[in-house]
C-alpha positions as MATLAB code, in Angstrom:
seq = 'MYRNQLKDLEKWIQKKHRKPLIIRGARQIGKSTLVREFARINNWTLVEINLEKFLGWTDIFKQNKPELIMSAIEDLQQKKIPWLDPKAKILLFIDEIQAIPAAISCLRYFYEDFPKLPVLCAGSLLEFALSETEYSMPVGRIEYLHMVPMTFFEYLLARGESYILEKLQTIESTQQISLALHEKCLVLFKEFLFVGGMPEAVKMACEESLEQVSQVHELILETYQNDFVKYSKKSHLLKIQKVFRYLYLHPCKKIKFSNISKEDTSRDLKANLELLIKAKVITPVFHTSCSGLPLEASKDESIFKNLVLDVGLMNHMQKLSYQTLKHSSEIQLLSEGEMAEQFVGQHLLGLGPSYQNPSLYYWLREGKRANAEVDFIWEHSPHLMAVEVKAGAGGKIRSLHQWVKDISYKKKICVRFNLSQGAEENIEYQFEDQRLKYKLFTIPIYLIQNFEKFI';
ca = [
      -3.942  -17.013    4.880;
      -2.945  -17.337    1.247;
      -0.704  -14.638   -0.221;
       0.049  -14.204   -3.910;
       3.764  -13.951   -3.102;
       3.809  -17.690   -2.368;
       3.968  -18.147   -6.148;
       7.017  -15.868   -6.281;
       8.775  -17.941   -3.622;
       7.996  -21.149   -5.526;
       9.600  -19.709   -8.666;
      12.589  -18.492   -6.670;
      13.366  -21.776   -4.945;
      13.198  -23.675   -8.244;
      15.805  -21.468   -9.943;
      18.957  -23.206  -11.065;
      21.088  -20.213  -10.072;
      19.171  -19.118   -7.003;
      20.415  -16.161   -4.937;
      19.596  -15.230   -1.334;
      16.234  -13.439   -1.340;
      15.357  -10.433    0.822;
      11.647   -9.759    1.369;
      11.032   -6.036    1.727;
       7.956   -4.263    3.043;
       6.493   -2.299    5.927;
       6.322   -3.732    9.415;
       3.468   -6.198   10.090;
       2.706   -6.678    6.426;
       3.166  -10.458    6.658;
       6.772  -11.096    5.584;
       7.692  -13.631    8.270;
       4.331  -15.382    8.067;
       4.787  -15.713    4.301;
       8.086  -17.553    4.748;
       6.697  -19.892    7.408;
       3.642  -20.679    5.314;
       5.814  -21.344    2.266;
       7.980  -23.784    4.235;
       4.909  -25.542    5.645;
       3.146  -25.942    2.302;
       6.261  -27.195    0.480;
       7.626  -29.398    3.296;
      10.849  -27.473    3.814;
      12.558  -27.641    7.209;
      12.732  -24.017    8.325;
      15.774  -22.942   10.318;
      14.826  -19.483   11.587;
      16.773  -16.840   13.455;
      15.545  -13.356   14.388;
      18.539  -10.993   14.494;
      16.752   -8.481   16.732;
      17.148  -11.091   19.472;
      20.831  -11.745   18.725;
      22.484   -8.352   18.314;
      25.630   -9.825   19.839;
      26.180  -11.812   16.655;
      27.423   -8.735   14.793;
      31.059   -9.825   15.045;
      30.223  -13.249   13.601;
      28.566  -11.730   10.533;
      31.418   -9.237   10.082;
      33.782  -12.122    9.389;
      31.819  -12.994    6.229;
      32.142  -16.714    6.843;
      28.767  -18.476    6.493;
      30.136  -21.652    8.073;
      30.652  -19.765   11.356;
      27.061  -18.522   11.275;
      25.716  -21.988   10.499;
      27.790  -23.428   13.343;
      26.487  -20.756   15.735;
      22.902  -21.602   14.790;
      23.621  -25.287   15.502;
      25.025  -24.342   18.911;
      21.913  -22.260   19.576;
      19.582  -25.128   18.701;
      21.955  -27.694   20.239;
      21.765  -30.069   17.320;
      23.547  -30.848   14.074;
      21.753  -29.463   11.033;
      22.173  -31.242    7.649;
      22.473  -27.934    5.778;
      23.344  -29.351    2.361;
      21.478  -32.662    2.414;
      18.873  -32.389   -0.375;
      16.654  -34.927    1.390;
      16.539  -32.745    4.513;
      15.290  -29.719    2.496;
      16.780  -27.109    4.826;
      15.652  -23.499    4.321;
      17.561  -20.821    6.256;
      15.413  -17.843    7.258;
      17.133  -14.740    8.648;
      14.406  -12.491   10.052;
      14.798   -8.782   10.912;
      18.076   -8.783    9.003;
      18.297   -4.989    9.220;
      19.159   -5.335   12.931;
      22.688   -6.394   11.899;
      23.593   -4.605    8.638;
      26.726   -6.745    8.326;
      24.416   -9.718    7.781;
      23.244   -8.180    4.496;
      26.823   -7.978    3.224;
      27.422  -11.551    4.360;
      24.728  -12.829    2.001;
      27.248  -12.573   -0.810;
      29.286  -15.359    0.757;
      26.264  -17.577    1.274;
      25.672  -17.247   -2.471;
      29.291  -17.890   -3.425;
      30.228  -20.567   -0.859;
      26.915  -22.371   -0.326;
      24.850  -21.833   -3.509;
      22.751  -24.955   -2.874;
      21.449  -23.653    0.478;
      18.279  -21.564    0.000;
      18.495  -18.416    2.128;
      15.465  -16.207    2.751;
      15.621  -12.918    4.643;
      13.056  -10.381    5.794;
      13.343   -7.008    7.409;
      11.279   -4.094    8.586;
      12.858   -0.634    8.235;
      15.255   -2.338    5.839;
      15.752    0.812    3.786;
      17.627    2.392    6.684;
      20.056   -0.516    6.864;
      20.529   -0.444    3.083;
      21.534    3.220    3.283;
      24.382    2.414    5.678;
      27.727    3.306    4.086;
      29.808    1.119    6.385;
      28.889   -2.091    4.587;
      29.028   -2.843    0.873;
      25.873   -4.192   -0.714;
      26.244   -7.606   -2.361;
      25.174   -6.264   -5.759;
      24.357   -9.088   -8.150;
      24.449  -11.626   -5.319;
      20.962  -11.124   -3.854;
      17.368  -10.799   -5.036;
      14.430   -8.814   -3.677;
      10.741   -9.484   -3.245;
       8.555   -6.474   -2.421;
       5.375   -6.978   -0.393;
       2.284   -4.787   -0.112;
      -0.849   -5.273    2.021;
      -3.293   -8.061    1.223;
      -5.414   -7.414   -1.837;
      -9.188   -7.486   -2.167;
      -9.001  -10.896   -3.876;
      -6.817  -12.273   -1.067;
      -9.329  -10.873    1.404;
     -12.179  -12.659   -0.369;
     -10.302  -15.955   -0.112;
      -9.581  -15.410    3.577;
     -13.270  -14.626    4.185;
     -14.318  -17.877    2.536;
     -15.889  -16.142   -0.457;
     -14.376  -18.636   -2.902;
     -17.354  -18.553   -5.304;
     -17.219  -14.766   -5.613;
     -13.442  -14.845   -6.056;
     -13.557  -17.486   -8.785;
     -16.302  -15.606  -10.569;
     -14.380  -12.309  -10.526;
     -11.183  -13.972  -11.724;
     -12.897  -15.481  -14.763;
     -14.982  -12.480  -15.867;
     -13.658  -10.946  -19.092;
     -16.497   -8.575  -19.949;
     -18.564   -6.226  -17.837;
     -21.630   -7.741  -19.501;
     -20.938  -10.910  -17.492;
     -21.517   -9.060  -14.206;
     -25.018   -9.781  -12.972;
     -26.815   -7.363  -10.668;
     -26.771   -9.957   -7.857;
     -23.007  -10.431   -8.176;
     -22.442   -6.683   -8.387;
     -24.446   -5.925   -5.244;
     -22.668   -8.664   -3.274;
     -19.271   -7.355   -4.408;
     -20.152   -3.829   -3.305;
     -20.978   -5.120    0.180;
     -17.643   -6.953    0.370;
     -15.821   -3.967   -1.090;
     -17.266   -1.720    1.604;
     -16.166   -4.275    4.190;
     -12.640   -4.250    2.793;
     -12.476   -0.466    2.990;
     -12.899   -0.821    6.739;
     -10.689   -3.879    7.342;
      -7.973   -3.104    4.819;
      -5.168   -5.458    3.892;
      -3.015   -5.724    7.006;
      -2.898   -9.496    7.718;
      -3.614   -9.212   11.439;
      -6.684   -7.064   10.748;
      -7.919   -9.546    8.136;
      -7.368  -12.409   10.564;
      -9.393  -10.595   13.234;
     -12.223   -9.958   10.768;
     -12.275  -13.621    9.729;
     -11.853  -15.305   13.115;
     -13.482  -12.840   15.528;
     -15.574   -9.917   14.317;
     -15.384   -6.806   12.183;
     -16.022   -4.633   15.239;
     -12.745   -5.796   16.821;
     -10.624   -4.868   13.802;
     -10.181   -1.311   15.087;
      -8.135   -2.634   18.020;
      -5.688   -4.208   15.578;
      -5.466   -1.010   13.533;
      -4.703    0.984   16.674;
      -1.893   -1.359   17.703;
      -0.331   -1.283   14.227;
      -0.376    2.513   14.103;
       1.131    2.641   17.597;
       3.878    0.265   16.457;
       4.723    2.501   13.516;
       4.903    5.566   15.717;
       7.014    3.722   18.285;
       9.407    2.897   15.452;
      10.045    6.589   14.850;
      12.588    6.607   17.658;
      14.616    3.970   15.778;
      15.305    6.163   12.782;
      14.685    9.715   13.955;
      16.378   11.854   16.577;
      14.365   12.241   19.755;
      14.274   15.982   19.204;
      12.439   15.360   15.903;
       9.843   12.888   17.187;
       7.050   15.429   17.504;
       7.752   16.712   14.004;
       7.688   13.304   12.357;
       4.525   12.383   14.274;
       2.943   15.581   12.960;
       3.868   14.693    9.372;
       2.678   11.100    9.798;
      -0.676   12.170   11.184;
      -1.213   14.808    8.493;
      -0.504   12.355    5.671;
      -2.934    9.742    7.014;
      -5.629   12.365    7.487;
      -5.052   13.903    4.038;
      -4.153   11.050    1.655;
      -4.025   11.337   -2.126;
      -3.375   15.074   -1.986;
      -0.598   17.050   -3.612;
       1.999   17.698   -0.929;
       2.451   21.313    0.107;
       4.713   21.611    3.117;
       2.976   24.788    4.262;
      -0.226   22.770    4.690;
       1.511   20.289    6.974;
       3.027   22.880    9.284;
       3.584   26.618    9.218;
       6.048   26.475   12.134;
       8.551   23.988   10.622;
      10.822   24.603    7.664;
      10.209   22.861    4.353;
      13.649   21.295    4.710;
      12.743   19.635    8.023;
       9.350   18.522    6.782;
      10.864   17.039    3.631;
      13.448   15.146    5.698;
      10.706   13.681    7.900;
       8.635   12.799    4.858;
      11.586   10.924    3.369;
      11.957    8.940    6.603;
       8.333    7.824    6.376;
       8.865    6.823    2.744;
      11.887    4.746    3.780;
       9.779    3.077    6.462;
       7.261    2.293    3.677;
       4.302    3.635    5.642;
       3.626    6.079    2.801;
       4.367    6.014   -0.937;
       4.929    9.117   -3.083;
       3.012    9.311   -6.362;
       5.056   11.540   -8.684;
       3.772   13.802  -11.422;
       4.708   12.736  -14.936;
       4.595   14.788  -18.103;
       3.484   11.654  -20.008;
       5.946   12.300  -22.803;
       6.311    8.573  -23.401;
       7.547    5.305  -21.952;
       9.016    4.590  -19.500;
       7.172    6.906  -17.120;
      10.128    6.992  -14.758;
      12.031    9.057  -17.330;
       9.431   11.825  -17.324;
       8.583   12.065  -13.619;
       8.944   15.327  -11.703;
      10.098   14.631   -8.143;
       9.189   18.157   -7.047;
       5.480   17.489   -7.593;
       3.905   14.530   -5.820;
       0.985   13.340   -3.745;
       1.008   10.572   -1.183;
      -0.602    7.209   -0.732;
      -0.684    5.729    2.736;
       0.126    2.075    3.311;
      -3.405    0.750    3.740;
      -6.980    1.979    3.398;
      -8.005    0.273    6.648;
      -5.309    2.061    8.630;
      -6.229    5.312    6.923;
      -9.891    5.007    7.880;
      -8.996    4.107   11.457;
      -6.810    7.202   11.735;
      -9.790    9.199   10.486;
     -11.942    7.503   13.174;
     -14.367    5.928   10.740;
     -16.281    3.146   12.499;
     -17.618    0.098   10.705;
     -21.198    1.035   11.583;
     -20.749    4.471   10.024;
     -19.272    2.954    6.899;
     -21.878    0.194    6.711;
     -24.854    2.540    6.833;
     -23.479    5.295    4.608;
     -24.302    5.527    0.930;
     -21.574    4.707   -1.531;
     -21.398    8.293   -2.754;
     -21.018    9.621    0.800;
     -18.271    7.133    1.524;
     -16.180    7.606   -1.558;
     -16.517   11.362   -1.870;
     -15.070   11.853    1.604;
     -11.531   10.811    2.459;
     -10.389    9.659   -0.975;
     -11.094    6.039   -0.011;
     -11.616    4.881   -3.576;
      -8.400    6.474   -4.810;
      -6.431    4.966   -1.924;
      -7.965    1.545   -2.639;
      -7.044    1.683   -6.328;
      -3.583    3.091   -5.640;
      -2.524    0.427   -3.163;
      -3.726   -2.286   -5.544;
      -1.868   -0.788   -8.511;
       1.297   -0.881   -6.405;
       0.837   -4.630   -6.068;
       0.295   -5.289   -9.783;
       3.880   -4.701  -10.863;
       6.680   -7.297  -10.807;
       7.442   -8.305   -7.216;
      11.188   -7.942   -7.796;
      10.821   -4.209   -8.477;
      10.297   -1.511   -5.887;
       6.707   -0.446   -6.691;
       6.121    3.052   -8.009;
       3.160    5.111   -9.175;
       2.606    8.264  -11.195;
      -0.130   10.807  -11.817;
      -0.703   13.769  -14.126;
      -1.360   17.334  -13.032;
      -2.064   20.413  -15.094;
      -2.195   23.640  -13.130;
      -3.587   26.535  -15.091;
      -4.854   30.035  -14.425;
      -8.461   29.163  -15.220;
      -8.752   25.592  -13.998;
      -6.638   22.665  -12.878;
      -6.816   19.153  -14.258;
      -5.597   16.027  -12.500;
      -5.652   12.384  -13.568;
      -5.485   10.167  -10.493;
      -2.952    7.670  -11.856;
      -0.927    7.092  -15.003;
      -0.156    3.448  -15.701;
       2.160    1.774  -18.195;
       0.231   -0.673  -20.357;
       2.942   -1.083  -22.953;
       2.988    0.253  -25.574;
       0.171    2.446  -24.250;
      -0.038    5.156  -21.645;
      -3.110    4.588  -19.512;
      -4.954    7.354  -17.695;
      -6.761    5.991  -14.619;
      -9.566    7.983  -13.024;
     -11.298    6.967   -9.798;
     -14.748    8.430   -9.290;
     -17.157    8.433   -6.369;
     -20.454    6.709   -6.993;
     -21.580    5.294  -10.299;
     -21.201    8.538  -12.242;
     -18.649   11.285  -11.891;
     -17.455   13.971  -14.282;
     -14.341   13.281  -16.335;
     -13.170   16.738  -17.415;
      -9.601   15.931  -16.389;
      -9.596   12.943  -18.727;
     -10.749   15.181  -21.565;
      -7.904   17.577  -20.826;
      -5.346   14.766  -20.639;
      -6.427   13.344  -23.985;
      -6.173   16.815  -25.510;
      -2.838   17.810  -23.973;
      -0.805   14.598  -24.251;
       0.728   14.188  -27.679;
       1.783   10.567  -27.155;
      -0.420    8.726  -29.635;
      -1.032    5.389  -27.928;
      -3.362    6.358  -25.082;
      -6.023    4.464  -23.111;
      -8.546    5.901  -20.665;
      -9.946    3.869  -17.769;
     -12.421    4.877  -15.075;
     -13.069    2.915  -11.872;
     -16.350    3.504  -10.087;
     -19.235    1.675   -8.425;
     -21.214    0.934  -11.585;
     -21.352   -2.442  -13.317;
     -19.062   -1.078  -15.996;
     -19.348   -0.164  -19.668;
     -17.366    0.653  -22.787;
     -18.184    4.117  -24.103;
     -17.280    6.255  -27.089;
     -16.687    9.725  -25.642;
     -17.073   12.966  -27.545;
     -16.198   16.316  -26.012;
     -16.019   19.757  -27.530;
     -13.278   22.166  -26.490;
     -13.300   25.708  -27.857;
     -10.679   24.813  -30.441;
     -10.922   21.053  -30.734;
     -13.412   18.210  -30.729;
     -12.244   15.056  -28.941;
     -13.243   11.488  -29.654;
     -11.908    8.608  -27.589;
     -12.915    5.327  -25.971;
     -13.461    5.102  -22.218;
     -13.417    1.808  -20.340;
     -15.495    2.023  -17.153;
     -14.743   -0.891  -14.794;
     -16.229   -1.815  -11.392;
     -13.723   -0.802   -8.745;
     -13.610   -4.258   -7.160;
     -12.107   -5.660  -10.397;
      -8.938   -3.581  -10.078;
      -6.722   -6.685   -9.923;
      -7.676   -8.013  -13.349;
      -8.858   -4.845  -15.071;
      -6.486   -5.379  -18.003;
      -8.766   -8.198  -19.223;
     -11.387   -5.587  -20.100;
      -9.160   -3.386  -22.251;
];
């Protein structure tokens, strides 16, 4: 299955001063498959080693001598490998690199001693290895590529919907969206909400049936929970499982530790939450005051809501069957479970540069009379963009009105994603002390990946 990150790997391998690249992302998100597919498409000879199977190699990596590692791999495969022969096109792939943290430090010496040898690495639970203090990180000697679940457009390609995909990629105005195209996209969108973007689930949907996707979701969620023992004390397993389950049943909500558990302390719950963030099975969305760019400078880490990894996994945890989803109205679906917000959020995470750890923000105003919340705040330099996600084709936008009124930053854009065919509207709203006028871009939710064309 095609992944957009193949383009990133092509750019990386063509660099004149290429550094070892570590692919980061949650377990079963497709990191290893990406590397193998890249090697196959570009005719590279892949030399692969999975460090989870060779924990006894720790002492070799500790010596920081790449030639010893390369020799050990030759002994393992019982053949001479032409590592530096350009005609052989050798690509070294170190999988599950977090299993031997010393291997991460050793990457510096691959870069310095063998700069012509392309080295790719991947790791699940990598954040835990990176937090180890025993080994120094090869700062400036490695690069990162961050992966998220498959997108809706990647799903369309995997499903063989090439005409629909090409059409959506070339549309630059909502007026170009015919009713027939819109209705077909809503069907496929609903399908994606059930399947999600985990590669194994997409593969099952494409090669077997949608009904069997739930089995894949169950296995993935079991794998994540089995991983808890790798980074949490056994005495804390029940607590972290409680936090994990709560977050997947209540996504896109402001986190209040008292809602998760009244028996556990906020300190313990916060520690377990941070472990799940490190494992990349959830992503915090921090409140920002929207004082200007960059948003990172104005975020408040004490106020945040959570996104889960994938909308398909979320819906499986909530026991939503495909038949229920298929026969429900769009308004019923998207007003229950925050599916639309989760869908938009996980796609926004994938729109940033792949070399940066993805981050998201939202805006919250808590007042005595009424609260206001804008689902996401996005940097569209030099503008601040307020992103609202609404159930159905309509949806009230009082929070957008409040955001436009309260935020003094002058360059603002307002975008709404919903199930309509889209429109560009001039909004007027009367507060007690002020009359607002601003433009609102309403965009069909399935066009999240190229929404900036419409602004």
